[in-house]
C-alpha positions in Angstrom: 14.4 0.4 10.3 11.0 2.6 11.5 12.5 6.6 12.1 11.5 8.5 14.9 10.7 11.9 14.2 9.5 14.5 17.0 6.0 14.5 17.7 5.6 11.5 15.4 2.0 10.7 14.8 1.0 7.7 16.7 -1.1 6.4 14.3 1.7 6.4 11.3 4.2 5.0 13.7 1.4 2.1 14.6 1.1 0.7 11.1 4.7 -0.4 10.7 4.9 -1.8 13.2 1.6 -3.9 13.4 2.2 -4.8 9.6 5.8 -6.0 10.1 6.4 -6.9 13.2 3.9 -9.5 13.4 5.4 -13.2 14.6 3.8 -15.0 11.0 6.4 -12.7 9.2 9.5 -13.1 10.3 11.0 -12.3 7.0 10.5 -8.8 8.6 12.6 -7.8 12.3 11.4 -4.3 12.4 13.6 -1.7 14.8 13.2 1.6 15.6 15.3 4.5 15.7 15.9 8.2 16.4 18.5 10.9 16.7 21.4 9.6 19.4 18.8 7.3 20.4 17.1 9.2 22.6 13.1 9.0 23.6 10.7 10.6 21.2 7.2 12.2 22.2 4.6 11.7 20.4 2.5 14.0 19.3 -0.3 14.2 22.2 2.6 13.8 24.4 3.4 10.2 25.2 6.9 9.2 25.0 8.8 6.0 22.9 11.7 5.2 23.4 13.8 3.2 19.8 15.6 0.6 19.7 18.7 2.4 17.9 20.3 5.8 17.2 20.2 6.9 13.3 23.5 4.2 13.5 21.1 1.7 12.9 20.1 3.1 9.2 23.4 1.8 8.2 22.0 -1.9 7.7 18.6 -1.2 6.9 17.1 -2.7 3.8 13.8 -0.6 4.4 13.4 2.6 6.3 10.5 3.8 7.0 9.6 7.1 7.7 6.1 7.8 9.7 4.2 11.3 9.5 4.9 13.9 11.8 3.5 17.0 13.3 5.4 20.1 11.9 7.1 17.6 9.3 7.8 20.7 6.7 10.3 22.0 9.8 14.2 22.1 9.0 15.3 18.5 9.9 18.5 18.0 11.8 22.1 17.5 9.5 22.9 14.4 10.9 18.9 12.9 10.3 19.2 14.2 6.8 22.7 12.4 6.3 21.1 9.2 7.3 18.5 9.3 4.8 20.8 10.1 2.3 22.9 7.4 3.3 20.5 4.9 3.1 19.2 5.8 0.2 22.3 6.1 -1.9 23.5 2.6 -0.7 19.9 1.0 -1.9 17.5 1.0 0.9 14.2 0.8 0.4 12.9 4.3 1.6 9.0 4.9 2.6 7.3 7.6 4.0 3.5 7.3 5.9 1.9 10.5 5.2 3.6 13.2 6.1 7.4 11.7 6.6 7.4 12.4 2.5 8.4 15.8 3.8 11.7 14.4 5.5 12.4 12.2 2.3 11.7 15.0 0.4 14.2 17.1 2.6 16.7 14.4 2.3 16.5 14.8 -1.6 15.4 11.4 -1.7 12.2 12.0 -3.8 13.9 15.0 -6.5 13.2 14.0 -10.0 10.1 11.4 -8.6 6.8 11.0 -8.5 5.3 10.7 -4.4 2.5 11.4 -2.6 1.1 13.0 0.8 -1.8 13.8 2.9 -3.8 15.3 0.2 -4.3 18.6 2.8 -0.5 18.5 2.6 0.5 17.8 -1.1 0.3 22.0 -2.2 2.7 22.4 0.8 5.0 19.7 -0.5 5.1 20.8 -4.0 5.9 24.5 -2.7 8.4 23.5 -0.8 10.2 21.3 -3.0 9.3 22.0 -6.9 11.9 19.2 -7.6 9.3 16.8 -6.3 6.3 15.5 -8.7 3.3 15.4 -6.1 0.3 14.0 -7.2 -2.5 14.8 -4.9 -5.0 12.1 -6.2 -3.8 8.7 -5.2 -3.4 6.5 -2.3 0.4 5.4 -2.5 3.3 5.6 -5.1 5.4 2.9 -5.8 8.7 4.5 -7.5 10.5 1.6 -6.9 13.0 1.7 -4.4 11.1 4.7 -3.1 7.4 4.8 -1.9 5.3 7.2 -0.5 1.8 7.5 0.7 -1.1 9.5 1.6 -2.5 9.9 5.5 -3.5 7.1 8.0 -5.4 4.4 6.3 -3.2 4.7 2.9 -0.6 4.0 4.9 -2.0 0.6 5.7 -2.4 -0.1 2.3 1.4 0.9 1.8 2.6 -1.3 4.0 0.3 -3.9 2.7 1.1 -3.2 -0.8 4.7 -3.9 0.4 4.1 -7.3 1.8 2.2 -8.3 -1.4 5.1 -7.2 -3.3 7.4 -9.0 -0.6 6.1 -12.3 0.1 2.8 -12.3 -2.3 -1.0 -11.9 -2.4 -1.7 -15.0 -0.2 0.7 -13.6 2.7 -0.4 -9.8 2.7 -4.3 -10.9 2.1 -4.0 -12.9 5.2 -2.5 -10.0 7.0 -5.3 -7.9 5.8 -7.6 -10.1 7.2 -6.1 -10.1 10.8 -6.2 -6.1 10.7 -10.0 -6.3 9.4 -8.0 -3.9 6.8 -9.4 -3.7 3.0 -7.1 -6.8 1.3 -6.1 -4.6 -1.6 -6.6 -1.0 -2.7 -5.0 0.0 -5.7 -2.0 2.9 -5.2 -4.1 4.9 -8.1 -7.6 5.1 -6.3 -8.8 8.1 -5.3 -7.6 9.8 -2.0 -10.8 11.1 -1.2 -13.7 9.0 -0.7 -17.6 10.0 0.3 -17.6 7.4 3.1 -15.9 4.3 3.6 -17.0 0.9 2.1 -19.8 -0.4 4.1 -19.6 -3.1 6.4 -20.9 -6.6 4.5 -24.4 -7.3 4.4 -25.6 -4.1 5.5 -26.5 -2.0 2.0 -26.8 -3.1 -1.5 -23.9 -2.2 -2.7 -22.1 -4.6 0.1 -24.6 -7.5 -0.8 -23.7 -6.7 -4.7 -19.7 -6.7 -3.8 -20.2 -9.9 -2.3 -22.1 -11.1 -5.2 -19.5 -9.7 -7.5 -16.6 -11.6 -5.7 -18.5 -15.6 -5.6 -19.4 -14.5 -9.1 -15.4 -13.2 -10.5 -16.0 -16.4 -13.2 -18.7 -15.1 -15.2 -19.0 -12.6 -17.7 -20.3 -9.5 -15.3 -21.8 -6.3 -16.6 -22.1 -2.9 -14.6 -25.9 -3.5 -16.0 -26.4 -6.7 -14.2 -24.8 -5.3 -11.0 -26.9 -2.9 -11.1 -30.1 -4.4 -11.1 -28.2 -6.9 -8.1 -28.4 -3.4 -6.3 -32.0 -2.8 -7.6 -31.1 1.0 -8.6 -30.3 2.4 -12.4 -26.8 1.9 -14.0 -26.1 5.5 -13.3 -26.8 5.4 -9.6 -25.4 2.5 -9.0 -22.0 3.7 -10.8 -21.6 6.9 -8.9 -22.3 5.2 -5.3 -19.9 2.6 -6.0 -17.7 4.8 -7.0 -18.0 7.5 -4.3 -17.8 4.0 -1.5 -15.1 2.4 -3.2 -13.0 5.5 -5.2 -12.6 3.2 -8.2 -15.5 2.5 -11.1 -17.2 -1.0 -10.6 -15.0 -2.2 -13.7 -12.1 -1.1 -12.6 -12.6 -2.7 -8.9 -13.6 -6.1 -10.6 -10.4 -6.1 -12.5 -8.8 -5.8 -9.3 -10.3 -8.5 -7.5 -9.8 -10.7 -10.7 -6.2 -10.1 -11.0 -6.0 -10.5 -6.7 -7.7 -14.1 -7.1 -5.6 -15.2 -9.9 -2.2 -14.3 -7.8 -3.4 -16.6 -4.7 -4.0 -19.0 -7.1 -0.9 -19.2 -8.3 1.0 -18.7 -5.4 -1.5 -21.4 -3.3 -2.5 -24.1 -6.0 -1.3 -26.4 -9.2 -4.2 -25.0 -11.3 -2.7 -24.3 -15.0 -2.6 -21.0 -16.6 -5.6 -22.2 -18.9 -7.6 -22.9 -15.3 -6.8 -19.6 -13.6 -7.5 -17.6 -16.1 -11.3 -19.2 -16.7 -11.7 -19.2 -12.8 -10.4 -15.4 -12.1 -12.7 -14.1 -15.2 -9.8 -12.6 -17.0 -10.5 -14.3 -20.5 -8.3 -16.1 -22.3 -5.4 -17.8 -21.4 -3.5 -15.2 -24.0 -5.6 -12.3 -22.4 -5.0 -13.2 -18.7 -1.2 -13.1 -19.4 -2.0 -9.7 -20.8 -3.9 -8.2 -17.9 -1.6 -10.1 -15.4 1.4 -8.6 -16.5 0.2 -5.6 -17.1 -1.1 -5.4 -13.2 2.5 -7.2 -11.6 5.4 -6.9 -14.4 5.7 -10.3 -14.1 3.9 -13.0 -16.7 2.0 -15.5 -14.6 4.5 -18.1 -14.7 7.6 -16.0 -13.3 5.5 -14.8 -10.8 4.6 -18.4 -9.7 8.0 -19.5 -9.6 9.3 -16.6 -7.7 6.4 -16.0 -5.2 6.7 -20.1 -4.4 10.1 -19.3 -4.2 9.8 -16.4 -1.6 7.6 -18.6 0.4 10.0 -21.5 0.9 13.3 -19.3 1.8 12.6 -16.7 4.8 14.3 -13.4 4.1 
């Protein structure tokens, strides 16, 4: 369920609708709701008519609040009550960008770590001191409560939810359809000097392609820098400015992602996946994988095989 607030931001609203409303994801049924079920004027003046009123939140498994202009303004008591009730009965609560202010007003974020757009983090922290505001991340997953930074980070968070619900293979397929990065870690910095360049347009893009094709190999930063034809220092600095991560952290994330896909889509043994993903010995692989996913490789394989076979 996507909750529409006055002057909802069009891009923030479009993200959950486009990610979760896809025909190839029958596990999700996406609806929109507003106070009284009345049309809501988006930022820019276009009106959007929701499919239901606030009562629809009573049966929603997930409630998503996109950002809105003047998000720090007091919300109607009925809206806050609907959010509190949904949270109290166990619904998953999600905010995109400044939608975090609505969750904070409802008390959903009290005592929790959360984030919002970097320009609004200080204001969120000042208005809601009981919230542990983290301005340096793309999104925060607190289990039943998830918050994200601005627009692009909202895509990252929605893909993270798909990955959590349905596995890496499905999430990566959706990302490819959206022409979005398959995975950006939630702990990645919000502010990146410039976006990742398209493949083939600069040495670092070509280096990333080479790294992805060589995940099974023992790659070093020196080898990466040599491939990019630059010094280690310059390579590391430029890589971080483009991706928000160090080369080795980015490489590790890609190896985990490859391991996820192989566990979901192949019958390869744990030993074979450990070797092909470049995550070391089977014991090291199990350690790294469980640290990244909270599940052992075997439990992950069983869980996502079952999810792929049983629509929600």
